N, C-alpha and C positions, 0 to 999 in steps of 0.2 A: 431272169440274168440282169437286167437293168437295176434292180434294186440291189444286188448283190455288188454291182459296179460302183454304183453310189455310195453303200457302205465301205468298201475300199478305198474311196477316192476321201469319204468324210474322215476316216481311220488315218490315211495318209496325211491330210491337212492337220489334222488334231496332233499328230506326233511332229509334223515339223513346227507348228506353232509352239508346241511346248518345248521344243529344242531351242527356238530363237528368244521365249520370252526371258525379260532379265530375273537373275536368280533372287532369291529374298527369303525375308521371313515376316512372319506375322508378328506384332508387336505385343501381344499376350504376356508372353514368358521375359520380355525384355523391359515391358513396365514395372515389371516385379525388381528387375536387377537394377534398374534407374528409379525407383519407387521416390527417393528424398532427392534427386540430382536435378537441377534445372535445365531441360532440354533448349538450347538457345539457336541451332541452325544446323542447315546441312549444307555441303560444300562437296566439288567434285574432289576424287580421291585420285591416288595412284602417283606415280614419281614423278616427282616434278611440281606437285600439286599441296603446298604446304596449306595450313589451313589459315583461311584469311582472317583480317581483324572483323569482328563482329560485335555484337552487344550482348549484355546480360539480361535482356527481359525473356522471361518464362515464355515457350511457345506450345502449342497443342504438340502432342508426339504422334507422328505420322500412324497410321495402321497397318504400313507396309513398309519396311526397309529393306532397299534393292541394294543390289551389288554395285559398286562403281561410285559410292556415295560416303562420305565421313558425317556422320552424325555426331554432333558436338552437346556436350553435357557441361555443366558447371557442378559442384558440390553446393550446396547450402550450410554446411554444417563446419565447424572449424575442427576439420581432421587433418590428420598426415597422411600423403599419398603411400607410404610404406602400410599403414593401416588398411586403407581403402584396398591396396592391390593383394595384400596377404592375407586379410581378413573380410573385410565387407563386401568386395566384390564375387571371389569365390564362394562365401555361405550363401550369397543371393543366386548365383548361376546354380548350384545345387538345387535349391529351393524351389526354382525356378523349371527342374528338371533338365538342365541343360548338362551334358557332360564337358568336363573341364581337358583338354588337351594338353595345354602347357600352362604354366603358371609360376609366379617367382615365389618362391618357399621361405624366403629371408632376404634381407637388405643385402646380403652377397649377391643376390641373382639380379640386382639393378644396374643398370648401366649410369653412369656419372658423366653427362655432358658438360662442357666448359661453361655451359650457361643456364641456371636454373637448377632443379633439384634433380632427383634421381628420376629416370626413365623407366618403364616396363612393359610388358605384354602379355595379356590373359588369351589363350585358343581356346575356342568351346565350340561344340556341336549338338545338334539335335536331329537327327534325322539327316533330312536335306539342307538345313540351315547351318551354316558353318560361318562362324566369324571370327572376331578379335574384338580385344577393348585394351586401348592402350592410352598413355598421357605426353601432353606436352605441356609445357611451359605457355602462358598466355600472359603477354607481356602487359596487358592493359588490367587484368585481373593483378598482377603482381604489384602495381602500384598501388590500386583501390584497395587490396587485402594487404599491406604489406606488416600489419600486426598479427594476422593470422599465421597459424603452422605451417611449414612448407607443405605444398601439394594442395592446400585448398587456393592455389593461384593457377592450377592448372586446369585445362581442357583436358575431359575426359571424353576420348574418341571412340566411337562404336563404328566397325565396318565389317559388311558381309563379304565373305569369298565367293569368286566365282567356281 
């Protein structure tokens, strides 16, 4: 009887711990997606949390990507945001065996803000890992890469959803 009670207690604790654990994704598949991007930092995500100013130094990508954070990348090549959103990232998501839920199919699917180039969002999933990748203008890159194509001045942001 004591063994059965211990097993039930342990099982309950494991279920509770699993329910309270932060959701996230292992980075093996995501490293494929961002293989030639520079990972430059992680910041709090959510409404009212714009991406803070950050540097351009390459950092090692974490081993686990958690929900509630923005993981920020910069492109290392002179490429347009349209090409990244329509061709590069969708192809890499498929190669990494991530299913695309939503993506821009052409430039008509982009939003055009008052400042910066077109903005877009790609949503993906792989089992319990569900996330999105989107772009935002990075004013510091805009100044330093003024001769690069539009989009090369953007932050490419990865967020995992709850």
